[in-house]
N, C-alpha and C positions, 0 to 999 in steps of 0.2 A: 612534440610534447610527450609522446609515448617513449621516444628514444631517451629523453631526459630521465624518465622514470626508470627505464631499464638500466641506464647507466648508473643511476643512484643505487640500485640493488635492493634486496629485500630489507624491509624496515617496518617498524610499527611505532606509532606515536600517539600518546594520549594528549588531548587538547583541552577539553573543558569538562568539568563534572556536571552531570545531569542536574538541572534545576539551579545551577549556580548563577545563571543570567536569565531569569524568568521572563524578561521583557523581549528576548530574542525569539521570534517565531520559528527560526531554524537555528539550532545549536549544533555545531560540529563537535562531536565528543572525541572521535578518534579516527585514524586512517592507517592504512597499512598496505604493503606489497609483500606477498608471501608465496612460498612454494611448499606444497605437500606431496610427498612421494612415498608410496608404500608404507603408510602409517595410519593409526587410528585417528580419524577426524570426523566428528559428527556433532551437530548442533540441533537441539530440540527447541522449537519456538515457544513451548509452554514451560520451559525450565530455565528461563533467563531473567527471572524476577518479574515483579508485577507492574513496574513503571514502563509506560509505553515508549518505544523508540523504533528505529528502522535501520536496516542494513542494505546497502547497495554494494554488490560484489560483481566485478567484471572479469570474465575468463580470458586469459592471455594464451595459455597453453594447456593441453590436457583436457580433462572433462570432470565435472562434478555432477552430483545427482541431487534432485529436490523432490520431496513428496509434499505437495501443497494441497491441503483439503482433500486428500485422497487421490489426486492426480499426480502421476509421475512425470518428471521432466529431466532431460539430459541438458546440462549446462555446458555448452560447447564454446569453442573459441569465437570471440566476437560477441557473445551474448552477455547480457547483464541481468543479474537476479535482483529483485526488489522484494523484501519481506518486512513485515512489521511484527513487533513483539508487544504483548504475548499473542500468539496465534498458533493454531494447530498445523504446524509444518515441521519438516526436518530436512536439513541438507547435509550431505556427507560425501566422503571420498570412498569409492569402491575399493575393496581389498586388492592390493597390488597396483592401484591406479596412481595417476599423476595429475595434479591440478595446480596451476599457477594463476594467480589472480591478484587484483588490487581491490580495496574495499574502503567504505566509509561507514561510520556509525553516526546517525543524526537523530536529534530529538527536537521537540517543540511542536506547538499546535499547528503552525503553518506547514511544517515538514510532514506531519502525520496527515493533515488534510490533503496535501498534494499527493502523497503516497496512496491514500485511499482512492483518489480520482484515477490515478494511473492504473492501479490494480483493478478497479471496476471496469475499465475500458480494455486493458491489454493483458491482464493477468500478471503473474510474478516473473515472467521471463521476457525480456525485450532484446531487440537487436538494433542498437543505435547505428546511424550511418557512420562511415569512417571518420568524418570530421567530428562527430559527436563523441565517439569513443576516444578520439585524441584529446578532446577538451576534458573529458572525464579523467583521463590519465594526467593531464596537466594540473587539474585541480588537486588530485591526490598527491602529485609531486610537490606542489606548493605547500599543502598541509604538512607534508613530511619534512620539508627542508627550511621553510621560512619562519622567522619569528613574527608573530602576529597577535593582535588582540582577538578576543572572542567574536567581536563584531566583524572583523576582517575574515575570520574563519567562517562565520555565518554566510558571508557573501559567496564563498566557494561552495559551501554546502547547498545553498539555494541554486547556484549554477548547475550543480550535478542533478538536482531534482528537476530543474527546468529542462535539461536535456532529455531526461526520461519522459517528462510531460509532453514535450514536442514529439518525441518518438511515438508515444502512445496515440496522441491525437492527430498526428499527420496521417495515420491510417484509418482513423475513425471517421465514419460518415457524419457530416454535420447535420444537426437536427433539421435545418431548413431543407436538406436534400432528401429527407425521408418522405415516404408516401403520406398523403394528408391523413389517412386513417391512423397511421402510427404516431404522427405528430399530435393528433387529437388525443390518443391514449396517453402519451407521455405527459401532456398538459393536464389531463384528468387525474393522473396519478399524483402529480405534484400538488394539485389543488385539493386532493381528498385523501391525504395520507391517514387521516383518522377515520375514514369511512369504509364502505364496502368496495374492496379492490380484489375480490375473487375473480378468477379467470373468466367465469361466465359473464360477470358484470363488465369486464374490460372488453370482452368480445362484442357485447352489445354496443359499447361506445364506439368500437371500430366498425360496427355494421357487418361483421363477419361471423361465420359459424365458429363454434369453439375450436374445433380441430384445425380449421384453416387459419384462424387467428393465432393459435399457438405456433404453428409452422412459420407463419409470416413474421411474427414478432421475433422468434429465435433467429431467423435468417437475417433480419435487419439489425437486431441489437446484439446478437452474439450470446444471449442468455435467455432462458425461458421467462415468460412474464412474471411468474411467481418469484423467481430469484431477483428480478429487477425490483419488484415491489418491496421485497424484504430488505434489499440493499438500501433503497431510498428511505425506508422506515428506520433502519438502523442509523443512517446518517443523520436523520432528524432527531432521533433519540440522543445521539452523542452531542449534537448541537445544543439541545435543551439542557442536557446534564452539564454542559460546559458554560453556557451563557445565561442560565436562569436558575432560580431556586425552587422550581416546581417540584412537587412531591412525585414519587414514583407512580402512584395511581393516576395523577393528573397527566403525566407524560404518557402513560399507557393509553389513556383515553384519546390523547392528541395524536397518537401514532398508530391507532388501529389495533391495539392489543386488548384482549378481553379484560385483563386486570393486571395488577402489579406483579403477581406471581408468574403469570404467563410471560410478561415482559422480561422478568428476571431470568427465566429459563432460556428464552430466545437470546437475550443479550449475553448470557454466559456461553452459549454455543458459539456466538459470533466473536466475543472478545476474550473469553476465558476468565471473566471476572463478573461480579454483580454490578448493576448500574451504580449503586452507592459506592462501591469500591472505585469505580471509574471516576466518579465525582470527587472522591477523596484525593485522588491524584491531582486533580485540578486545584484543590484547596492547598495542597502541599507546595504547589509551584508558584503560588502568589504570596 
């Protein structure tokens, strides 16, 4: 499947306009196979419009760079980058460098939900197994070469996300394999997103000292407890903005924020827009 893409050669194809088929949870908007060599190539995740979408980009030759939330990554051969927009990141080609890759642009609520799950577990750089990378290449080749309906393209977009989802979670420790004190804390967090989830309170739930709890949690989950709580609260906020008509103040109380202003500041750091702007995108899509 990779050889078919290589034989086809460099190409870019637009497939569907964002929002054109709002009932599709995964909408394949575009795909491409490109080579950048010794040229200016840089994308800022906060300067690509306000409507949410995601990019999957797999490196075939050379190397790209990614600054994601302040962490620097080298995008090497065999690695796949996953980023959502808008978000505070930038990916680029170093001066004098060479980067050959294929990519997808996807949108839709299910696409973004799956992307957030992958990012929460594995971050923005993944290394799918050889057969997974070949399937990604095959999906890209099909999107570039075949005549298909938006729904048929959606299946290929979902396949690409499913491969990354499998890659992320194949290395993640299942919750049932966690020590009982960590499982207890995770359950407590999910049941009390509107309550007191300070580190000291979570340490008490775990039955550990604060310092020991922070070390154990980070070792088991890959992130500090405060980051996990924030991510779970943001996920709940987005779900309430999408699936309910609750006011910002009500959502703030339900997700542990002091008031609507504090929620708005936290949400803007997370998403690059206000909660109401995020909800407006939902309303435009229906």
